[in-house]
N, C-alpha and C positions, 0 to 999 in steps of 0.2 A: 349648633354643635358641628364639628368636623369629624369625618372618618378619614384617616390617613393611612394608606397601605404602602408598606415599604418592602420591596423585594430585597432579600438579604442573601449574600453569598457566604457560605462557610458554616452554617448551622448543621450539626450532625446529630444532636441528641436533646433531651429534655433539659440538661444543664445549660446547653447553649441558649435555649429559649429563656431560661431564668436569667442568665447574664445580660441578655439584651433587654428583657423586661425591666430588670433593676436599673440598668443605665438610662432607659427612657424615663422611668419614674423619678430618678434623682435629678434629671436634667429639666423636666417639664412638668407642669401641673396638669396631669391627665386624669380623665375620668376612669378610663380602662385601657389596658394594653395586654394583648395576647399575641403570642408567637407560635409558629408552627414550623418545625424543622423539615417536616415532610412536604409542606407547601413552599418552604423557603421564603416565608413572609411574616411580617409583624403588622398587626392592625391596631391603630391607636384611635381612641375616642377622646376628644378634647373640646373644651368650650371655645378656645381661641386657636387660631391657625398657628401652625409651627412651620417655619421655613425649612426648605430642603437643606440649605446650608447648615442650619442649626442641628438638624437630625444627623447629617453626615458627621458633624463635629462631635456629637454625643456618642456616636457608635465607633468612631475611630479608635479610642483607647481600648475598646473591647477586642479589637482584632478582626471584627467582622466588617464587611463592606456593603453599603447600600448601593444596589444596582439601579433601582428606580424608585420614584416616589409618586404616588397618585393621591389625589384629594377629592373629596366630594362632601356635600353637606349631608348631615345625618339627622334623620328625624326618628326619634324613638317610636317603636311600634308597640303599643300596649296590648295587653291580653285581649282586650275587647276592641281593638283597633279595626277588626274586620267588620264591625257593626256600624261604623261611621257612614252616614248617608242612607243606611237601610233602616227604615222605621216600620 
């Protein structure tokens, strides 16, 4: 799974966050998407990688601009994940 963080210019409120989340959900098969106007970023969890170009294209009609995109592999941390290796 991938965690993709997109720094976004122009988000001012909760409705801005909703517009971006909806645009991402419509464009890609994502597990989870959350946006924060205070941080100026959107975090996407997806099974497959999403190209930076595709993300920019999906955001363009919303009027918001992707400033940067960073990606990393994501490993779900379960409730008891802290116990792994400790017997």
